[in-house]
C-alpha positions as a Markdown table, in Angstrom:
| # | Residue | x | y | z |
|---|---|---|---|---|
| 1 | Phe | 88.6 | 89.6 | 114.7 |
| 2 | Glu | 89.1 | 86.6 | 112.4 |
| 3 | Lys | 92.5 | 86.3 | 110.8 |
| 4 | Leu | 92.1 | 85.5 | 107.1 |
| 5 | Glu | 94.5 | 83.5 | 105.0 |
| 6 | Ile | 96.3 | 85.5 | 102.3 |
| 7 | Thr | 98.0 | 83.6 | 99.5 |
| 8 | Gly | 99.2 | 86.4 | 97.3 |
| 9 | Glu | 102.8 | 87.7 | 97.5 |
| 10 | Tyr | 102.9 | 91.0 | 99.4 |
| 11 | Gln | 105.8 | 93.1 | 100.3 |
| 12 | Ala | 104.0 | 95.2 | 102.9 |
| 13 | Val | 100.9 | 93.3 | 104.0 |
| 14 | Thr | 101.6 | 91.1 | 107.0 |
| 15 | Ala | 98.0 | 90.1 | 108.0 |
| 16 | Val | 94.3 | 90.7 | 107.1 |
| 17 | Tyr | 91.6 | 90.4 | 109.7 |
| 18 | Lys | 87.8 | 90.3 | 109.2 |
| 19 | Val | 86.0 | 92.6 | 111.6 |
| 20 | Asp | 82.4 | 91.5 | 111.9 |
| 21 | Gly | 80.0 | 94.1 | 110.6 |
| 22 | Lys | 82.8 | 96.7 | 110.0 |
| 23 | Gly | 85.1 | 95.4 | 107.2 |
| 24 | Tyr | 88.7 | 94.6 | 107.5 |
| 25 | Ala | 91.8 | 95.4 | 109.5 |
| 26 | Val | 95.1 | 95.1 | 107.5 |
| 27 | Ala | 98.5 | 95.1 | 109.2 |
| 28 | Ile | 101.3 | 96.5 | 107.1 |
| 29 | Glu | 105.1 | 96.8 | 107.5 |
| 30 | Thr | 107.1 | 98.9 | 105.1 |
| 31 | Thr | 110.4 | 100.6 | 104.8 |
| 32 | Ser | 112.0 | 103.2 | 102.5 |
| 33 | Gln | 115.6 | 103.7 | 101.6 |
| 34 | Tyr | 115.8 | 106.4 | 104.3 |
| 35 | Ser | 114.0 | 104.7 | 107.1 |
| 36 | Leu | 116.1 | 103.4 | 110.0 |
| 37 | Glu | 113.5 | 100.7 | 110.8 |
| 38 | Pro | 110.2 | 99.5 | 109.4 |
| 39 | Met | 107.1 | 101.5 | 109.7 |
| 40 | Thr | 104.2 | 99.4 | 111.0 |
| 41 | Ala | 100.5 | 100.3 | 110.8 |
| 42 | Val | 97.0 | 99.0 | 110.8 |
| 43 | Ile | 94.5 | 100.1 | 108.2 |
| 44 | Gly | 90.7 | 99.8 | 108.6 |
| 45 | Ile | 88.9 | 99.2 | 105.3 |
| 46 | Ser | 85.1 | 99.1 | 105.3 |
| 47 | Asp | 83.0 | 96.5 | 103.5 |
| 48 | Glu | 82.2 | 99.3 | 101.0 |
| 49 | Gly | 86.0 | 99.6 | 100.2 |
| 50 | Lys | 86.8 | 102.9 | 102.0 |
| 51 | Ile | 89.5 | 103.6 | 104.5 |
| 52 | Thr | 87.9 | 104.1 | 107.9 |
| 53 | Gly | 91.1 | 104.8 | 109.8 |
| 54 | Ile | 94.9 | 104.3 | 110.0 |
| 55 | Glu | 96.9 | 103.7 | 113.2 |
| 56 | Ile | 100.7 | 103.9 | 112.9 |
| 57 | Asp | 102.3 | 101.7 | 115.4 |
| 58 | Asn | 106.0 | 102.4 | 114.7 |
| 59 | Tyr | 107.6 | 105.2 | 112.7 |
| 60 | Ser | 111.2 | 106.3 | 113.6 |
| 61 | Glu | 111.8 | 109.2 | 111.2 |
| 62 | Ser | 112.4 | 112.6 | 112.8 |
| 63 | Lys | 109.9 | 114.5 | 110.6 |
| 64 | Asn | 106.3 | 114.8 | 111.8 |
| 65 | Phe | 104.3 | 112.3 | 109.8 |
| 66 | Glu | 101.3 | 112.1 | 112.1 |
| 67 | Ser | 98.8 | 114.0 | 110.0 |
| 68 | Tyr | 99.6 | 112.2 | 106.7 |
| 69 | Pro | 97.6 | 109.0 | 107.4 |
| 70 | Asp | 94.5 | 111.2 | 108.0 |
| 71 | Thr | 94.6 | 112.2 | 104.3 |
| 72 | Phe | 93.7 | 108.6 | 103.4 |
| 73 | Val | 90.5 | 108.3 | 105.5 |
| 74 | Gly | 87.5 | 108.1 | 103.3 |
| 75 | Lys | 89.4 | 107.1 | 100.2 |
| 76 | Asp | 88.9 | 104.0 | 98.1 |
| 77 | Ser | 91.5 | 102.0 | 96.3 |
| 78 | Ala | 92.1 | 104.7 | 93.7 |
| 79 | Leu | 93.6 | 106.9 | 96.6 |
| 80 | Glu | 92.6 | 109.9 | 94.5 |
| 81 | Gly | 93.7 | 113.2 | 96.1 |
| 82 | Val | 96.4 | 111.6 | 98.4 |
| 83 | Asp | 99.7 | 113.4 | 97.7 |
| 84 | Leu | 103.1 | 112.6 | 99.0 |
| 85 | Phe | 104.2 | 114.2 | 102.2 |
| 86 | Gly | 106.8 | 116.9 | 101.9 |
| 87 | Gly | 110.0 | 116.4 | 103.8 |
| 88 | Val | 109.5 | 112.6 | 104.0 |
| 89 | Thr | 108.8 | 111.9 | 100.3 |
| 90 | Tyr | 110.4 | 108.4 | 100.3 |
| 91 | Ser | 108.6 | 107.3 | 103.5 |
| 92 | Ser | 105.3 | 108.7 | 102.3 |
| 93 | Lys | 105.7 | 107.0 | 98.9 |
| 94 | Ala | 106.5 | 103.6 | 100.6 |
| 95 | Phe | 103.5 | 104.2 | 102.9 |
| 96 | Lys | 101.1 | 105.0 | 100.0 |
| 97 | Glu | 102.3 | 101.9 | 98.1 |
| 98 | Ala | 101.6 | 99.8 | 101.2 |
| 99 | Val | 98.1 | 101.2 | 101.6 |
| 100 | Ser | 97.5 | 100.4 | 97.9 |
| 101 | Glu | 98.7 | 96.8 | 98.6 |
| 102 | Ala | 96.3 | 96.6 | 101.5 |
| 103 | Phe | 93.4 | 97.1 | 99.2 |
| 104 | Thr | 94.7 | 94.3 | 96.9 |
| 105 | Ala | 94.9 | 91.9 | 99.9 |
| 106 | Val | 91.4 | 92.8 | 100.9 |
| 107 | Glu | 90.1 | 92.2 | 97.4 |
| 108 | Glu | 91.8 | 88.8 | 97.5 |
| 109 | Val | 90.2 | 87.7 | 100.8 |
| 110 | Ala | 86.8 | 89.2 | 100.0 |
| 111 | Gly | 86.6 | 87.1 | 96.8 |
| 112 | Lys | 86.9 | 83.9 | 98.8 |
């Protein structure tokens, strides 16, 4: 992994790494008004601009959120077909916005 410098102002993106031959790994941290503590995750984005995987490192809500990140896999920056997750609407909205921001950060570093 090679940590890349990001210069844009991001609310959720904490780091972007280049993964040789595979794309990018983007670390995010986000909260919603109902979260007790930040949700942290790492998002894999291929060189072709598709999500290859998402690993949630921390999520303290009581509702089951584990299957929600799987709905992002294979999606591009449009995130077409990704809906909010019932029962944790505010957290899923914050998460979806963070994933969208991850694409913006990758676009920034890929252009350098």
